[in-house]
Residue, then its C-alpha position, 0 to 999 in steps of 0.5 A: x499500500x502508498x499514500x495518497x499522491x493525487x492531486x490536492x495531497x499536501x505531504x501525502x495526506x488528504x486535505x480538506x475542501x476549502x472554497x477559498x484555499x482549496x477549492x478541490x481538496x483532495x483528488x481521489x484518483x482512480x490509481x489511489x482507490x484500486x490500491x486501496x481496494x486491492x490491499x483490502x481484497x487480499x486479506x480477505x481472499x487470503x482468508x477464503x472469504x469471497x466478495x459480498x455486498x452489503x457486508x462490513x465484517x469480513x476484513x475483521x473476519x479476515x485478520x481474526x483467521x490470520x493471527x489465529x493461524x500465524x499466532x503460533x509457529x507450525x508445530x508448535x505443542x501446548x495445552x487447553x484446559x478442554x477437549x477441541x476438534x479441527x473446525x475449518x473456519x467459518x467467517x460468519x461463526x469465528x469462535x468455531x474455528x480450530x486449528x489444531x490437533x489433539x495428540x491424547x484424543x489420538x487411538x494409537x496414531x491417525x493419517x492426516x490429508x493435505x485437502x484439510x491440513x495443506x500446510x501441515x502434511x508438508x511440514x510434518x513429511x519434512x520432520x525428519x530423526x536428528x541426533x543432537x539436533x542443533x548442537x555438536x555432533x548433529x546428524x541427520x543422514x545415518x551411516x550404514x555399512x552393509x545390507x541383505x535381502x533374503x525371501x523378499x526382507x530387506x536388512x540394513x546394517x547401521x555404523x556402530x557408531x555413537x548417533x546410529x546406535x541412539x537413532x536405532x534404540x530411540x525407535x526401538x523404544x517408540x515401537x514398544x509406546x506404539x504396541x508393534x510395528x504396523x501403521x508406524x515410522x518409515x525409513x527413507x533410502x534417498x538413493x539405491x543401496x546395493x539392489x535395494x531401490x530407494x524410497x520410502x519403506x515401513x520398518x518392520x523390525x529394528x534390533x538395536x544390539x545388531x543395529x539392523x533395520x527389516x523391512x519388505x522389499x521383493x527381489x532376489x536374494x543378495x546382500x553387498x556392503x559398502x558406505x551408504x546414508x538412510x534417513x527418518x521422516x517421522x510423520x510419512x506414510x509410505x507410498x503416499x505424498x499427500x498424508x502424514x501420520x500423526x501419533x497418540x500422546x496420552x499421559x505426556x508432558x513435554x521434554x526437551x531433545x538432546x540429553x547426554x544419552x541420546x535417549x530424547x530424540x525430537x519425535x519419538x516417545x519413551x516409556x516411563x521407568x523405574x528410577x533411583x532405587x535398589x530392589x532389596x528384599x523384605x527382610x534386609x533392606x540394606x541388602x540389594x538384589x542385582x541378579x536372581x537365579x534358581x535358589x541364588x541371589x548375587x548381591x554387591x560385594x557378594x557372589x552367588x551367596x545364598x539368601x535363605x529367606x527368599x522362598x522359591x518354592x512356590x513362587x511359579x516364575x521364580x519369586x514371590x512378592x514377599x522376596x524384593x520390594x523398592x527401598x531407599x537409595x539413600x539419595x532419592x527418599x522413599x520409593x514411590x510406586x505408580x503407573x507413571x514416574x509423571x512429577x507434580x503436574x497440572x493436567x490438560x489436553x495436549x495439542x499441535x498446531x497445524x496452522x489452517x484447517x480447511 
């Protein structure tokens, strides 16, 4: 937009009509008027609002939509105190518009389409797993040293290095959260790896110990070695360029990535754990059980020490509930048990911002 510059304007501002001093006033030229009109109409059109006579609230509605769409960075996670579902923009009912996805209302996973999430699907499809994202040691293309095709199953063996081990371990943990390999993460080969052609493949097995990932691939049996790389795009759906996969996140809080152990990788999930305590014999909390074998207990400072007070006779699997209880480790206080290891918290619904929803 620009300021008025037509006849009668003074310093690019409008002047009033005056019969003696300014008999013409400022001339409102068609050129300037069209500029103003086009500026306003563009705001309205950008919100998908068609021109209509007799309206006086559509520019306001368009600005309101822009604020809601762009008020958060796409992909931002946030909490609300009530459950809301995505709803398309309605210029006449602004309060109904909602452009976020509730992650704790998803049943395992949800595939979203670009037809509804024009901005969000491309954003999610571009999100890759990165080790040490933004800090020293950052890595997003992971090294593969060996490949194998056997009975239409491809196996990639990854390098025995810190980043590769961390990613495989984190993927395996995320799979345990997911509950299986069906409709889970994928692996991307930007180029061919031996006889395995470039493409997006659904992961069917992860072995962090052997450093391998498997996926279905139809070709003749063969194997080889070399220097290759792969990527992991966490929300891609193999075979589709117009959808993205969003995963549930129930009973979770936000945790920052890039921990020293490489356990928290941006985009992946982890389970709870029992932390900071020993498991001790119920009759002697000062002794800590480390390894259990039939009728033998190994404790710190003792090798295969027999423990007469543990009754293995009625345990079935080998040890009854009276044999071991959580005990104070001297640092973290009295053990507290439960389904989660969450801290004191305020509970709400977790959302992710998708910018616009149609």
